[in-house]
FIKOLZA-1660 file (N, C-alpha, C; in steps of 0.1 Angstrom, whole numbers, plus 5000, padded with zeros to 4 digits):
% residues 85
   i   px   py   pz ch aa at
   1 5003 5153 4823  A  M  N
   1 5011 5145 4832  A  M CA
   1 5002 5137 4841  A  M  C
   2 5005 5124 4843  A  T  N
   2 4997 5116 4851  A  T CA
   2 5003 5116 4866  A  T  C
   3 4994 5115 4875  A  A  N
   3 4998 5115 4889  A  A CA
   3 5004 5101 4893  A  A  C
   4 5013 5102 4902  A  E  N
   4 5020 5089 4907  A  E CA
   4 5009 5081 4913  A  E  C
   5 5010 5068 4911  A  K  N
   5 5000 5058 4916  A  K CA
   5 5005 5052 4930  A  K  C
   6 4997 5052 4940  A  I  N
   6 5000 5047 4953  A  I CA
   6 4990 5037 4957  A  I  C
   7 4996 5026 4963  A  L  N
   7 4988 5016 4969  A  L CA
   7 4989 5017 4984  A  L  C
   8 4978 5019 4991  A  V  N
   8 4978 5020 5006  A  V CA
   8 4975 5006 5012  A  V  C
   9 4984 5001 5020  A  V  N
   9 4983 4988 5027  A  V CA
   9 4982 4991 5042  A  V  C
  10 4970 4990 5047  A  E  N
  10 4967 4993 5061  A  E CA
  10 4955 4985 5065  A  E  C
  11 4955 4978 5076  A  D  N
  11 4944 4970 5081  A  D CA
  11 4934 4978 5089  A  D  C
  12 4937 4990 5093  A  D  N
  12 4928 4999 5100  A  D CA
  12 4920 5007 5090  A  D  C
  13 4907 5004 5088  A  Y  N
  13 4900 5011 5077  A  Y CA
  13 4899 5026 5079  A  Y  C
  14 4898 5031 5091  A  V  N
  14 4897 5045 5093  A  V CA
  14 4910 5052 5089  A  V  C
  15 4921 5046 5093  A  L  N
  15 4934 5052 5089  A  L CA
  15 4937 5051 5074  A  L  C
  16 4933 5039 5068  A  A  N
  16 4934 5038 5054  A  A CA
  16 4926 5048 5046  A  A  C
  17 4914 5050 5051  A  A  N
  17 4905 5060 5044  A  A CA
  17 4911 5074 5046  A  A  C
  18 4917 5077 5057  A  S  N
  18 4923 5090 5060  A  S CA
  18 4935 5092 5050  A  S  C
  19 4944 5082 5049  A  L  N
  19 4955 5082 5040  A  L CA
  19 4951 5084 5026  A  L  C
  20 4940 5077 5022  A  D  N
  20 4935 5078 5009  A  D CA
  20 4931 5092 5006  A  D  C
  21 4923 5099 5015  A  A  N
  21 4919 5112 5013  A  A CA
  21 4931 5122 5012  A  A  C
  22 4940 5120 5021  A  D  N
  22 4952 5129 5022  A  D CA
  22 4960 5128 5009  A  D  C
  23 4963 5116 5005  A  L  N
  23 4971 5114 4993  A  L CA
  23 4964 5120 4981  A  L  C
  24 4951 5118 4979  A  K  N
  24 4944 5123 4968  A  K CA
  24 4944 5139 4969  A  K  C
  25 4943 5144 4980  A  A  N
  25 4943 5159 4982  A  A CA
  25 4957 5165 4978  A  A  C
  26 4967 5156 4979  A  M  N
  26 4981 5161 4975  A  M CA
  26 4983 5158 4960  A  M  C
  27 4974 5152 4953  A  G  N
  27 4975 5150 4939  A  G CA
  27 4979 5137 4934  A  G  C
  28 4980 5127 4944  A  Y  N
  28 4984 5114 4940  A  Y CA
  28 4971 5106 4936  A  Y  C
  29 4973 5095 4928  A  R  N
  29 4962 5086 4925  A  R CA
  29 4964 5074 4933  A  R  C
  30 4954 5071 4942  A  V  N
  30 4954 5059 4950  A  V CA
  30 4947 5048 4942  A  V  C
  31 4955 5038 4939  A  V  N
  31 4950 5027 4931  A  V CA
  31 4944 5016 4939  A  V  C
  32 4944 5016 4952  A  G  N
  32 4938 5006 4960  A  G CA
  32 4941 5008 4975  A  G  C
  33 4932 5002 4983  A  L  N
  33 4934 5001 4997  A  L CA
  33 4934 4986 5000  A  L  C
  34 4945 4981 5005  A  A  N
  34 4946 4967 5008  A  A CA
  34 4948 4965 5023  A  A  C
  35 4939 4957 5030  A  P  N
  35 4941 4955 5044  A  P CA
  35 4950 4943 5048  A  P  C
  36 4956 4936 5038  A  S  N
  36 4965 4925 5041  A  S CA
  36 4976 4924 5031  A  S  C
  37 4986 4917 5034  A  G  N
  37 4997 4915 5025  A  G CA
  37 4993 4908 5012  A  G  C
  38 4985 4898 5014  A  R  N
  38 4980 4890 5002  A  R CA
  38 4972 4899 4993  A  R  C
  39 4963 4908 4998  A  Q  N
  39 4955 4917 4990  A  Q CA
  39 4964 4927 4984  A  Q  C
  40 4974 4931 4990  A  A  N
  40 4984 4941 4984  A  A CA
  40 4991 4935 4972  A  A  C
  41 4995 4922 4973  A  L  N
  41 5001 4916 4962  A  L CA
  41 4991 4914 4950  A  L  C
  42 4979 4911 4953  A  A  N
  42 4969 4909 4943  A  A CA
  42 4966 4923 4936  A  A  C
  43 4965 4933 4944  A  A  N
  43 4962 4947 4938  A  A CA
  43 4974 4952 4930  A  A  C
  44 4986 4949 4934  A  A  N
  44 4998 4953 4927  A  A CA
  44 4999 4946 4913  A  A  C
  45 4994 4933 4913  A  A  N
  45 4995 4926 4900  A  A CA
  45 4984 4931 4891  A  A  C
  46 4973 4936 4896  A  Q  N
  46 4962 4941 4888  A  Q CA
  46 4964 4955 4882  A  Q  C
  47 4969 4964 4891  A  D  N
  47 4972 4978 4887  A  D CA
  47 4984 4982 4894  A  D  C
  48 4996 4980 4889  A  P  N
  48 5009 4982 4896  A  P CA
  48 5010 4997 4900  A  P  C
  49 5012 4999 4913  A  P  N
  49 5015 5013 4917  A  P CA
  49 5029 5017 4915  A  P  C
  50 5032 5030 4917  A  D  N
  50 5046 5035 4917  A  D CA
  50 5052 5033 4931  A  D  C
  51 5044 5032 4941  A  L  N
  51 5048 5032 4955  A  L CA
  51 5037 5025 4963  A  L  C
  52 5041 5018 4974  A  A  N
  52 5032 5013 4984  A  A CA
  52 5035 5020 4997  A  A  C
  53 5024 5025 5003  A  V  N
  53 5025 5031 5016  A  V CA
  53 5019 5021 5025  A  V  C
  54 5027 5016 5035  A  M  N
  54 5021 5005 5042  A  M CA
  54 5025 5005 5057  A  M  C
  55 5016 4998 5064  A  D  N
  55 5018 4996 5078  A  D CA
  55 5027 4984 5080  A  D  C
  56 5035 4983 5090  A  I  N
  56 5044 4972 5093  A  I CA
  56 5036 4960 5099  A  I  C
  57 5027 4964 5108  A  R  N
  57 5019 4953 5114  A  R CA
  57 5006 4952 5107  A  R  C
  58 5004 4940 5100  A  L  N
  58 4991 4937 5093  A  L CA
  58 4985 4925 5099  A  L  C
  59 4972 4924 5099  A  K  N
  59 4966 4912 5103  A  K CA
  59 4967 4901 5092  A  K  C
  60 4968 4889 5096  A  G  N
  60 4969 4878 5087  A  G CA
  60 4983 4872 5088  A  G  C
  61 4986 4862 5078  A  E  N
  61 4998 4855 5079  A  E CA
  61 5010 4862 5074  A  E  C
  62 5008 4874 5067  A  M  N
  62 5020 4881 5062  A  M CA
  62 5020 4895 5068  A  M  C
  63 5031 4899 5074  A  D  N
  63 5032 4912 5080  A  D CA
  63 5037 4922 5069  A  D  C
  64 5037 4935 5072  A  G  N
  64 5040 4945 5063  A  G CA
  64 5055 4944 5057  A  G  C
  65 5064 4940 5065  A  T  N
  65 5078 4939 5060  A  T CA
  65 5079 4928 5049  A  T  C
  66 5072 4916 5052  A  E  N
  66 5073 4905 5042  A  E CA
  66 5065 4910 5029  A  E  C
  67 5054 4916 5031  A  A  N
  67 5046 4921 5019  A  A CA
  67 5055 4931 5011  A  A  C
  68 5062 4940 5018  A  A  N
  68 5070 4950 5011  A  A CA
  68 5081 4943 5003  A  A  C
  69 5087 4933 5009  A  L  N
  69 5098 4925 5003  A  L CA
  69 5093 4918 4990  A  L  C
  70 5081 4913 4991  A  R  N
  70 5075 4906 4980  A  R CA
  70 5071 4916 4969  A  R  C
  71 5065 4927 4973  A  L  N
  71 5062 4937 4963  A  L CA
  71 5074 4942 4955  A  L  C
  72 5085 4943 4962  A  R  N
  72 5098 4948 4956  A  R CA
  72 5103 4936 4947  A  R  C
  73 5104 4924 4952  A  R  N
  73 5110 4913 4945  A  R CA
  73 5101 4909 4933  A  R  C
  74 5088 4908 4935  A  E  N
  74 5079 4903 4924  A  E CA
  74 5074 4914 4914  A  E  C
  75 5074 4926 4918  A  H  N
  75 5068 4937 4910  A  H CA
  75 5077 4949 4908  A  H  C
  76 5088 4950 4916  A  G  N
  76 5097 4961 4915  A  G CA
  76 5091 4974 4921  A  G  C
  77 5082 4972 4931  A  I  N
  77 5075 4983 4937  A  I CA
  77 5081 4987 4951  A  I  C
  78 5086 4999 4952  A  P  N
  78 5092 5003 4965  A  P CA
  78 5081 5006 4975  A  P  C
  79 5084 5005 4988  A  A  N
  79 5074 5008 4999  A  A CA
  79 5080 5018 5009  A  A  C
  80 5071 5025 5015  A  V  N
  80 5074 5034 5026  A  V CA
  80 5065 5030 5037  A  V  C
  81 5071 5028 5049  A  F  N
  81 5063 5023 5060  A  F CA
  81 5058 5035 5069  A  F  C
  82 5046 5033 5073  A  L  N
  82 5040 5042 5083  A  L CA
  82 5034 5033 5094  A  L  C
  83 5038 5036 5106  A  T  N
  83 5033 5028 5117  A  T CA
  83 5033 5035 5130  A  T  C
  84 5025 5031 5139  A  A  N
  84 5024 5037 5153  A  A CA
  84 5034 5030 5162  A  A  C
  85 5040 5019 5157  A  Y  N
  85 5049 5011 5166  A  Y CA
  85 5064 5015 5164  A  Y  C
% end
C-alpha cells in the first residue's frame, strides 16, 4: 500500500520543514514544499498530491485561499488550512 501524498504550501521555511518531518513520521509521503501559490500549482502539475496542507497567508501575488481554489479547480486536489491567524 502506498502512502498518501501531501504537498506542503508554507512560506515559512522552518514551519514547512517541521510539517514535512511530522507528516513523514506519521507515514505520509511529502511530494513537495512550496513557499508560494504559483509554486504549489507547478508542484501539483508535476506530481499531483492527494492533499495540500497550506497556510492561508502566503507571500506573493496569490494567497493560500486562491491557491487552494485553483488546486481544487485545476487538479481536483483538496486542501486543509493551517494558520496562526
